[in-house]
Every structure is written in structure tokens, then in C-alpha cells.
C-alpha positions in Angstrom: 82.4 109.9 151.8 79.1 110.3 149.9 77.9 113.9 150.0 74.3 114.9 150.8 74.1 118.1 149.1 70.7 118.0 147.4 68.0 115.4 146.9 66.7 114.9 143.3 63.4 113.2 142.8 60.8 112.6 140.1 57.2 111.9 141.0 54.9 110.5 138.4 51.2 111.3 138.6 49.2 109.0 136.3 45.9 107.2 136.0 47.1 104.3 133.8 49.7 102.1 132.2 52.2 103.4 129.8 51.5 102.8 126.0 53.9 104.8 124.2 57.6 104.6 124.0 60.4 103.0 126.1 59.5 100.9 129.2 59.1 103.2 132.2 60.5 100.7 134.6 63.8 100.6 132.6 63.9 104.4 132.5 63.3 104.6 136.3 66.2 102.2 136.7 68.5 104.4 134.7 67.3 107.5 136.7 68.1 105.8 140.0 71.6 104.8 138.8 72.2 108.6 138.3 71.1 109.4 141.8 67.6 110.4 141.0 64.7 108.8 142.9 61.6 108.0 141.0 58.2 107.6 142.8 54.7 107.2 141.6 51.2 108.3 142.5 48.5 106.3 140.8 45.0 108.0 140.6 42.2 105.5 141.1 38.5 106.1 140.1 35.6 105.7 142.6 34.4 102.6 140.7 37.6 100.6 140.7 41.1 100.4 142.2 43.0 100.1 138.9 43.8 97.4 136.5 46.2 94.7 137.7 48.5 95.5 134.9 48.4 99.2 135.8 49.4 98.3 139.4 52.2 96.0 138.4 53.8 98.7 136.1 53.4 101.4 138.7 54.9 99.4 141.4 57.7 98.2 139.1 58.5 101.9 138.3 58.8 102.7 142.1 60.9 99.6 142.8 63.3 100.3 140.0 63.6 103.9 140.7 64.2 103.4 144.4 61.1 105.4 145.4 57.5 104.9 146.7 54.2 104.0 145.2 50.9 105.3 146.5 47.3 105.2 145.3 44.7 107.9 145.8 41.5 109.4 144.5 41.9 112.7 142.8 40.3 114.7 145.7 43.0 113.6 147.9 46.0 114.0 145.4 47.2 117.2 147.0 47.7 115.6 150.4 49.2 112.5 148.9 51.8 114.3 146.9 52.9 116.5 149.8 53.4 113.4 151.9 55.2 111.4 149.2 57.7 114.3 148.6 58.5 114.3 152.3 58.7 110.5 152.7 60.8 110.1 149.6 63.4 112.6 150.8 63.5 110.8 154.0 63.9 107.5 152.3 66.7 108.8 150.2 68.6 110.3 153.1 68.2 106.9 155.0 69.7 105.0 151.9 72.6 107.4 151.8 73.3 107.2 155.6 72.9 103.3 155.4 75.6 103.1 152.7 78.0 105.4 154.7 77.5 103.1 157.7 78.2 100.0 155.6 81.4 101.5 154.4 82.6 102.8 157.7 81.5 100.1 160.2 80.5 97.2 157.9 76.8 97.4 158.8 73.7 99.1 157.6 71.1 101.0 159.5 68.8 98.0 159.8 71.5 95.9 161.4 72.6 98.2 164.2 71.1 98.0 167.8 67.9 99.8 168.3 69.1 102.7 170.6 71.7 103.8 168.0 69.2 103.2 165.1 66.7 105.4 166.9 69.3 108.3 167.0 70.1 107.9 163.4 66.4 107.8 162.4 65.9 110.9 164.4 68.7 112.7 162.8 67.4 111.8 159.2 64.0 113.1 160.2 65.4 116.4 161.2 68.0 116.9 158.5 65.3 115.9 155.9 63.8 119.4 156.4 67.0 121.0 155.8 68.6 119.5 152.8 67.9 121.1 149.4 65.3 119.5 147.2 64.6 119.4 143.5 61.4 117.6 142.4 60.2 117.1 138.8 56.5 116.3 138.7 55.8 114.1 135.5 52.2 114.8 134.9 50.0 112.3 132.8 48.0 114.6 130.5 46.7 111.7 128.4 43.0 111.7 127.3 41.9 109.7 130.3 43.0 112.6 132.6 40.6 115.0 131.0 38.4 115.4 134.1 41.2 115.1 136.8 43.7 117.4 135.2 42.5 120.7 136.8 42.6 119.1 140.3 46.1 117.7 139.5 47.4 121.1 138.6 45.9 122.6 141.7 47.8 120.0 143.7 51.2 121.0 142.2 50.4 124.6 143.4 49.6 123.5 146.8 52.8 121.4 146.9 54.9 124.3 146.0 53.2 126.4 148.8 53.7 123.7 151.3 57.5 123.7 150.5 57.8 127.2 151.7 57.8 125.7 155.2 61.1 123.7 154.7 64.3 125.0 155.8 66.2 123.8 152.8 65.9 125.3 149.4 63.0 123.7 147.4 61.9 123.9 143.8 59.8 122.0 141.4 59.6 121.5 137.8 56.7 120.1 135.6 57.0 117.6 132.5 53.6 116.9 130.9 53.1 113.7 128.8 52.1 113.7 126.1 53.5 117.1 125.3 51.9 120.1 123.6 51.8 120.4 120.0 52.1 116.8 119.3 55.3 116.3 121.2 55.8 113.2 123.2 56.6 115.2 126.3 57.0 118.9 127.2 58.9 120.7 129.8 56.0 122.9 130.9 57.9 124.7 133.7 61.6 124.6 134.6 62.8 124.5 138.2 61.0 127.4 140.3 60.2 128.2 143.8 57.6 130.9 142.6 54.1 129.8 142.9 52.8 132.6 140.3 55.4 131.4 137.8 54.3 127.7 138.3 50.6 128.6 138.1 51.0 130.5 134.9 53.0 127.8 133.1 50.8 124.9 134.0 47.7 126.6 132.6 48.8 125.4 129.1 48.5 121.7 129.9 45.5 120.0 128.2 44.5 116.3 128.2 44.8 114.4 125.0 46.5 111.4 123.6 48.2 108.3 124.9 50.5 107.8 127.9 54.3 107.9 127.2 55.5 107.3 130.7 58.9 106.1 129.9 59.8 109.1 127.7 58.4 111.4 130.5 61.0 109.9 133.0 63.8 110.4 130.4 62.8 114.1 130.0 62.7 114.6 133.6 66.1 113.1 134.1 67.6 115.3 131.4 66.0 118.4 132.9 67.6 117.6 136.3 71.0 116.8 135.0 71.1 120.0 132.7 69.9 122.1 135.7 72.9 120.7 137.7 75.4 121.5 134.9 74.0 125.1 134.5 74.4 125.5 138.2 77.9 124.4 138.2 78.7 126.7 135.3 77.3 129.7 137.2 79.1 128.8 140.4 82.4 128.5 138.3 81.7 131.9 136.6 81.2 133.5 140.0 84.5 132.1 141.3 86.5 133.1 138.2 84.8 136.4 137.7 85.9 136.5 134.0 85.2 140.3 133.6 87.9 141.1 136.2 90.4 138.8 134.4 89.7 140.6 131.0 90.2 143.9 132.6 93.8 142.9 133.8 94.7 142.4 130.1 92.7 144.9 128.2 92.1 147.9 130.5 
């Protein structure tokens, strides 16, 4: 049976279409195949609701990544990202439970009778607050974000503060694209649950250059997978306790 140990998600914050590197839609699909949900928040300006090509790409990323796509003005970004984090976690749980139902009774959550479906949805909503959550924020730091970047940074701090209310363990990491010092992307902050650490790390993000959304997704996936490997190694070391084994032979 599929295990629900931890929800892994990437949330892209951007104000436009990718113009550097690999297709972000393809990158999001690869992430989803690895068990990582990719969602998108598109920042719209007051004088327009976004270019049609931008909308098509952002919605394509969310569809390929099994996530959600929302649009917001920069002043509302903080609330939007908090709501999306919660809704994405619940959607991921619903997909897992639906697959398990399909394998056990031959039907998914949308096909069972209303009373039973209500109980399952209620369970998902309650359990969603208890499951562990790792979230990478892929933050667009291109030139067009110059006057939005400080508000976006504050929204990340607000997000981590809001996660303190969850029962499950919660941590976020930040990938900026383009990266610092002419890099295509930069891991600005590895996974942390410490607000002060996050705040100090994201100060270095400056707006400039193009929009390599595809590479940013790839960097975010690598960060999540490497974190998982490091965690497994630490758990294994704790189980084996190599220093005790060494003492048996050499002390």
C-alpha cells in the first residue's frame, strides 16, 4: 500500500513566461513522476491580467505537475501562497487515497457514494494538518520582478510563520531564478523551519535577467531528492551507531 509519510511540493512564484532553458511543463511532469507536486502562482499587474501565452504556460505547468494554478496581485501574495500550500497538500492526499481505494475496491474517491465520500474527505482535511510537509519555493527573480521582489520575500516569511500552527513537521526551501553571480538558478536557502534563518538567507536575492523556470523546477527537484537521501543516511547512521561498532573491535 502506498505510504503517506511526507508531502513534497514545489510552488513557483512568477510574473511571466519562461524564456531560458528547458520547457517548465516538461520539467513539472518529471517532478510529478517522482512524487513531487508542482503548483504555480502567477503575479498579475494592476493594468492587465497577464499575457495569454503566460497563462497557457503557467496552467500547463500546474497540469503537468499535478498541482494548482492561481493568480494574484502582489499585495495579496502572502495569503495566496498560504492557501495554496494547504490546498495542494490536501489535493495530494486525495490523489493518494483515491489510488489506494482504486487498488483495494476498484473505484476511486469520486465514484463512491456521497456519505462514504464525505467521511473520506473529512479524514483528508484533518490528516492534511498532521502530515509532514516539505515545500520548495521557486521564486522568479528576473528583471520584471524588481518592484515586487521585496513583497514576495515577505510572503515567504509569513508562510513559514503560518506553518507553525500545523501539527506536522513543516519546512521550506527557496530557489531563486535566475541565480546569483550569473548562475541560472541558486539554492538560496535549504530546508528550514527557522524564520530567522530564512529571513537572513533571502536577503541576497536581487532582481535581474531572464526567466529560467524549467531549470528552477529541476533544481528544486534535486534539492528535495538530495534532502531525502541525506535524511535516510542520518537515520541509518543512527540505527547502526558506527562508533559503537568500532569500539567492539578496537577498544
